[in-house]
C-alpha positions in Angstrom: -2.4 24.3 27.9 0.2 27.0 27.9 -1.4 30.4 27.4 -0.6 33.2 24.9 0.7 35.3 27.8 3.8 33.2 27.9 4.5 33.7 24.2 3.9 37.4 24.3 6.1 37.8 27.4 8.9 35.8 25.8 8.8 37.9 22.7 8.7 41.1 24.7 11.6 40.0 26.8 13.6 39.3 23.6 13.0 42.9 22.5 13.9 44.5 25.9 16.9 42.5 27.0 18.9 42.2 23.8 22.3 44.1 24.1 25.3 43.4 21.9 24.9 42.8 18.1 24.8 39.1 17.2 27.0 37.6 14.6 25.1 36.6 11.4 21.9 38.1 12.9 18.8 38.6 10.9 17.5 42.2 10.2 15.3 42.3 13.3 17.8 40.9 15.7 20.5 43.1 14.3 18.3 46.2 14.4 17.5 45.8 18.1 21.0 44.8 19.1 20.2 41.4 20.6 23.1 39.5 22.0 24.5 36.1 20.9 22.4 34.3 23.5 19.2 35.3 21.6 17.6 34.2 18.4 15.0 36.7 17.2 13.3 36.6 13.8 10.0 37.3 12.1 8.3 36.7 8.8 5.5 38.3 6.9 3.8 36.7 3.9 1.1 38.2 1.7 -0.6 35.8 -0.7 -3.1 36.9 -3.4 -4.8 34.0 -5.3 -7.7 33.4 -7.6 -9.3 30.3 -9.1 -11.8 29.7 -11.9 -13.4 26.5 -13.0 -13.7 25.0 -9.5 -13.2 21.2 -9.2 -14.8 20.9 -5.8 -18.6 20.3 -5.6 -20.9 22.8 -3.8 -18.4 25.7 -3.5 -17.8 28.9 -5.6 -17.0 28.3 -9.2 -14.7 31.4 -9.2 -13.1 32.7 -6.1 -10.5 35.2 -4.8 -8.6 35.1 -1.5 -6.1 37.5 0.1 -4.3 35.9 3.0 -1.6 37.1 5.4 0.7 35.1 7.6 2.9 36.8 10.2 5.3 35.2 12.7 7.5 36.5 15.6 9.9 34.0 17.2 12.3 34.5 20.1 14.6 32.0 21.8 17.0 32.5 24.7 20.0 30.1 25.0 21.0 29.8 28.7 23.7 27.3 28.2 22.4 23.8 28.0 18.8 25.0 28.4 16.9 27.1 25.8 13.5 28.9 26.2 11.6 29.6 23.0 8.2 31.1 22.0 6.5 32.1 18.8 3.3 34.0 17.8 1.8 33.0 14.5 -1.1 34.9 12.9 -2.8 33.5 9.8 -5.8 35.3 8.4 -7.5 36.1 5.1 -10.1 38.2 3.4 -12.2 38.6 0.3 -13.3 35.0 -0.3 -16.8 34.1 -1.6 -19.6 33.2 0.8 -19.4 29.6 -0.5 -15.6 29.6 -0.6 -13.5 26.5 0.0 -11.4 28.5 2.5 -11.3 26.8 5.8 -9.2 25.8 8.8 -6.1 25.2 6.7 -6.0 28.9 5.8 -7.4 30.8 8.9 -5.8 30.6 12.3 -5.5 34.1 13.8 -3.2 35.1 16.6 -2.1 31.6 17.7 0.5 30.5 20.2 2.6 28.6 17.7 5.5 27.6 19.9 6.3 27.7 23.6 8.9 25.3 24.8 11.9 24.4 26.9 14.8 22.6 25.3 17.9 20.9 26.8 21.0 20.2 24.8 23.0 17.0 25.2 25.9 17.6 22.8 28.6 15.0 22.8 26.8 12.8 25.3 26.1 10.0 22.8 29.3 10.1 20.7 32.2 12.5 20.0 31.0 15.4 17.9 27.4 14.5 18.2 24.6 17.0 18.9 21.4 16.4 20.7 18.3 18.4 21.8 15.3 17.4 23.9 12.3 19.8 23.4 9.2 19.8 25.6 6.1 22.1 25.2 4.5 23.3 22.0 6.6 23.1 18.9 6.7 22.7 15.1 8.0 19.5 13.5 9.1 18.4 10.1 10.8 15.1 9.3 12.6 13.7 6.2 10.8 14.4 2.9 7.9 16.1 4.8 5.5 14.0 2.9 4.0 12.6 6.1 5.0 15.3 8.6 5.7 18.9 7.8 5.8 22.2 9.7 6.0 25.6 7.9 4.6 24.7 4.5 2.9 26.4 1.6 -0.4 26.5 3.4 -1.4 29.6 5.4 -1.8 27.8 8.7 1.2 26.3 10.5 0.7 22.9 12.1 1.9 22.7 15.7 2.2 20.0 18.3 2.3 19.8 22.1 4.6 17.1 23.6 8.2 16.1 23.7 10.8 15.6 20.9 14.3 14.2 20.9 16.6 15.1 18.0 20.1 13.6 17.8 22.8 13.9 15.1 26.1 12.1 14.9 29.4 13.6 13.8 29.1 11.6 10.6 25.6 12.9 9.7 23.3 10.1 11.0 20.2 11.4 12.6 17.5 10.1 15.0 14.3 11.8 15.8 11.8 10.4 18.3 8.6 12.2 19.5 5.3 11.9 21.3 2.8 14.7 20.7 -0.8 15.8 20.7 -1.4 17.6 17.4 -3.0 20.9 18.2 -6.6 20.9 17.0 -7.6 23.5 14.4 -9.6 26.5 15.4 -11.8 28.4 14.5 -14.0 25.7 12.8 -17.3 27.4 12.0 -17.8 29.2 8.7 -18.8 32.4 10.5 -15.7 32.5 12.7 -13.4 31.6 9.7 -14.9 34.3 7.6 -14.5 36.9 10.3 -11.0 35.8 11.5 -12.2 35.2 15.0 -9.4 34.4 17.5 -9.8 31.0 19.1 -6.8 29.2 20.7 -5.9 25.8 19.3 -6.4 23.2 22.1 -4.6 19.9 22.5 -6.2 16.7 23.8 -5.2 13.2 24.7 -8.0 12.1 22.4 -5.6 12.7 19.5 -2.0 11.4 20.0 0.8 11.1 17.4 4.2 9.5 18.1 7.0 7.7 16.4 10.6 7.8 15.3 12.8 8.3 12.3 16.4 7.2 11.8 18.5 8.4 8.9 21.8 6.7 7.9 24.1 9.1 6.0 26.5 8.3 3.2 24.7 5.2 1.8 25.7 4.7 -1.9 26.1 8.5 -2.3 22.8 9.3 -0.5 21.0 8.6 2.7 18.7 5.9 3.9 15.8 6.6 6.3 13.6 4.3 8.3 10.5 5.5 10.2 7.4 4.5 12.0 4.5 6.7 13.0 1.5 5.9 15.2 -1.7 7.9 15.2 -4.3 7.2 17.9 -7.6 9.1 17.8 -10.8 8.9 19.9 -14.2 10.6 19.6 -15.2 13.5 21.8 -18.6 15.1 22.3 -17.8 18.1 20.1 -15.4 16.5 17.6 -16.7 13.3 16.0 -14.0 11.3 14.2 -13.6 7.9 12.5 -11.4 6.9 15.5 -8.2 6.3 13.5 -5.8 3.8 15.1 -3.0 3.7 12.5 0.6 2.6 12.3 2.6 3.8 9.3 6.1 2.2 8.8 8.1 3.4 5.8 11.5 4.0 4.3 13.2 6.5 2.0 16.4 6.3 -0.1 17.5 9.6 -1.5 20.3 11.5 -3.0 20.2 15.3 -3.2 20.6 17.1 -6.6 24.1 18.0 -7.5 25.6 19.5 -10.6 26.3 17.0 -13.4 25.0 14.0 -11.4 22.0 11.8 -11.2 19.8 12.2 -8.1 16.9 10.2 -6.8 14.2 10.1 -4.2 12.5 6.8 -3.5 10.0 6.5 -0.7 7.3 4.0 0.3 5.1 3.6 3.3 2.5 1.0 4.4 -0.4 1.7 6.8 -2.2 -0.7 9.0 -4.6 -0.6 12.0 -8.3 0.0 12.3 -10.9 2.8 11.8 -14.6 3.3 11.8 -16.4 3.6 8.5 -18.1 6.9 9.5 -18.0 9.6 12.2 -21.4 8.6 13.6 -21.3 8.0 17.4 -23.4 4.9 16.8 -20.8 3.4 14.5 -18.7 1.1 16.7 -17.6 -1.4 14.2 -13.9 -1.3 13.3 -12.6 -1.9 9.8 -9.1 -3.3 9.2 -6.8 -0.9 7.5 -4.4 -1.9 4.7 -3.1 1.1 2.7 0.1 2.2 1.1 1.9 5.0 -0.8 5.0 5.3 -3.0 7.0 8.1 -4.5 9.7 7.7 -7.1 11.8 10.5 -8.6 14.9 10.4 -10.7 16.6 13.6 -11.9 19.7 14.8 -13.7 21.3 18.2 -13.1 23.0 19.4 -16.2 25.9 21.8 -16.7 25.0 25.2 -18.0 24.5 28.8 -17.0 20.9 28.2 -16.0 21.7 25.0 -14.0 18.9 23.0 -15.6 17.6 19.9 -13.8 15.2 17.4 -15.5 13.3 14.9 -13.4 10.8 12.1 -13.8 8.2 11.6 -11.1 5.7 8.8 -10.1 3.3 8.9 -7.2 0.7 6.5 -6.1 -1.4 6.2 -2.9 -4.2 3.6 -2.4 -7.9 4.5 -2.3 -10.7 2.8 -0.6 -12.2 -0.2 -2.5 -15.8 -1.4 -2.6 -15.1 -4.1 0.0 -17.1 -3.1 3.0 -15.0 -5.1 5.4 -11.7 -3.2 4.9 -10.4 0.3 4.7 -7.7 0.8 2.1 -7.5 4.6 1.6 -4.1 5.9 2.6 -4.1 8.7 5.3 -1.4 11.3 4.5 -1.2 12.2 8.3 0.3 15.7 8.6 2.3 15.8 5.4 3.0 18.5 2.8 1.6 18.5 -0.7 3.2 21.5 -2.4 6.5 20.0 -3.6 5.0 17.0 -5.3 1.5 18.1 -6.2 1.5 21.8 -6.9 -0.1 24.9 -5.3 -2.4 24.6 -2.4 -4.8 27.2 -0.8 -7.7 27.8 -3.3 -6.1 25.1 -5.5 -4.7 21.7 -4.5 -6.9 18.9 -5.8 -4.4 16.2 -5.0 -3.0 14.8 -1.8 -1.4 11.4 -1.0 -4.7 9.5 -1.1 -6.4 7.6 -4.0 -4.1 8.9 -6.7 -1.9 7.5 -9.4 0.3 10.1 -11.1 3.3 10.4 -13.4 5.0 13.5 -14.6 8.0 15.4 -15.9 9.6 18.4 -14.3 12.1 21.1 -15.4 13.9 23.3 -12.9 16.0 26.3 -13.9 18.1 28.8 -12.0 19.2 31.6 -14.3 20.8 33.5 -11.3 21.2 33.3 -7.5 18.1 35.5 -7.3 15.8 33.8 -9.8 14.6 30.2 -10.1 11.8 28.7 -12.2 10.0 25.3 -12.3 7.7 23.8 -14.9 5.8 20.5 -14.5 3.2 18.4 -16.2 1.6 15.3 -14.7 -1.3 13.0 -15.5 -3.8 12.2 -12.8 -5.7 8.9 -12.3 -7.6 7.3 -9.4 -6.2 4.3 -7.7 -9.7 3.1 -6.8 -12.5 4.2 -9.1 -15.2 4.0 -6.3 -13.4 6.3 -3.8 -13.2 10.1 -3.9 -10.3 11.5 -5.7 -7.6 13.3 -3.6 -9.2 16.2 -1.7 -11.6 17.1 -4.4 -14.6 15.5 -2.8 -15.7 14.1 -6.2 -16.8 10.5 -6.1 -18.6 7.9 -8.2 -19.5 5.0 -5.9 -20.4 2.9 -8.9 -17.0 3.3 -10.6 -18.8 3.9 -13.9 -16.9 7.1 -14.8 -13.5 5.4 -14.7 -10.1 6.4 -13.3 -8.9 9.3 -15.5 -9.1 12.6 -13.5 -7.2 14.8 -15.9 -3.8 16.5 -16.7 -2.2 19.2 -14.6 0.3 21.7 -15.7 2.0 24.1 -13.3 4.7 26.8 -13.3 6.5 28.5 -10.5 8.7 31.6 -10.6 10.6 32.9 -7.5 12.7 36.0 -7.3 14.6 37.6 -4.4 14.0 41.3 -4.5 16.5 41.6 -1.7 18.5 38.4 -1.1 17.5 36.4 2.0 15.0 39.2 3.0 12.3 39.9 0.4 11.1 37.3 -2.1 8.3 37.1 -4.8 6.8 33.7 -5.5 4.3 33.3 -8.4 2.4 30.0 -9.0 0.2 29.1 -11.9 -1.8 25.9 -12.5 -4.1 24.5 -15.2 -6.1 21.4 -14.7 -7.6 19.9 -17.8 -10.3 17.8 -16.3 -10.6 14.2 -17.4 -13.8 12.1 -17.6 -14.0 11.5 -13.9 -13.8 15.2 -12.8 -16.3 16.1 -15.6 -18.9 13.3 -15.4 -18.9 11.8 -11.9 -22.3 12.2 -10.2 -21.3 15.1 -8.0 -18.7 16.7 -10.3 -19.4 20.5 -10.8 -20.1 21.5 -14.4 -17.5 24.3 -14.3 -15.0 23.5 -17.1 -11.3 23.2 -16.7 -9.6 24.8 -13.7 -7.3 27.8 -13.9 -5.3 29.1 -10.9 -2.9 31.9 -10.2 -1.2 33.0 -7.0 1.4 35.6 -5.9 3.3 35.5 -2.6 5.4 38.4 -1.2 7.5 37.1 1.7 9.6 39.2 4.0 12.1 37.6 6.5 13.3 39.9 9.2 
């Protein structure tokens, strides 16, 4: 594993060796006078959030959490070869002793990226661009529903391996990768609460690889095909269900544009085998057969506020009562914020055991201000499996499928364009019968959530 010393040295070198002012540089790069061969940038995000009427069992009914995420990135371009490194610090304070805050929020002083990349522009077609990256890096592909990098969560997922990214002059794109997803540290409640620094290791016991090809200009949009393989094995200190999964899928999408209809249609199937439990004595594999779909159709209307109205449908299979198969979809390393609302202290839904339809309205009164409103109904795909990431379950299925109705609002405003931004998020979950009456559902009433982000890009 590459140590943090490399990352700190690379960042320090960026600060010491920059000379002439770079064109279109960010505030930090411009301030230190870094040359055109350098890319230097940083971010700082403060998030204040609170929740009442918790939907998770056995955690605080009401909670408060103050988190901070800071990054410092430096890349030197030496012609066809690039050297890059990034320090990422994600920490938080103020949560209850029995809070839901965990490894998704706390990851202090981490080596986020440390890589070498080689360009092969024009080698595979006139006007094409290509890059091979080896080391530790972040990675996001397509809709980000199955693989995301910098997301709404506090922690940034990173990978150690090799990645190939090629784009044609006409906009086609191929991404192929092999990686070891970096394991989350710290893991104990004490270390999480005290923001203890523990480097994220990688291991060949967890491997993730695959490819995505996107064909541009298909019926006014783009068509993507992908396949991802996840291979996992138990270790002494990290028991797992030994996932051996293959997830092929496709996506047909058209980006929103004024006075036109847009769409985003995506589906994936999942097969392979897993163990039923994490117990070391569980050696029997279950056949996996799971799936997910997303369908979204929108229309951007003419007007000063640039309104867009869209209809959404999401479904992901849950595990059934059949003991011989496993049918709960695994969302891999995907993002939840865009489709399912705020995360952090909130976030009851992910792409597992869910059926949901909703209506969304987006408005942009100015270049600085945008607003989003959405309401969606929530049901279980399988009434005997746990719902989303709530941990609520009724193995008998007696409490039915209706989980509730979620309403959310988001307001974002640039205090200083492209530098300082406020992002507010609100959510209300009117719990349905399942989240009220399932055997382990907390008797906490409906859920109310509010969050405020202040993000500075420099």
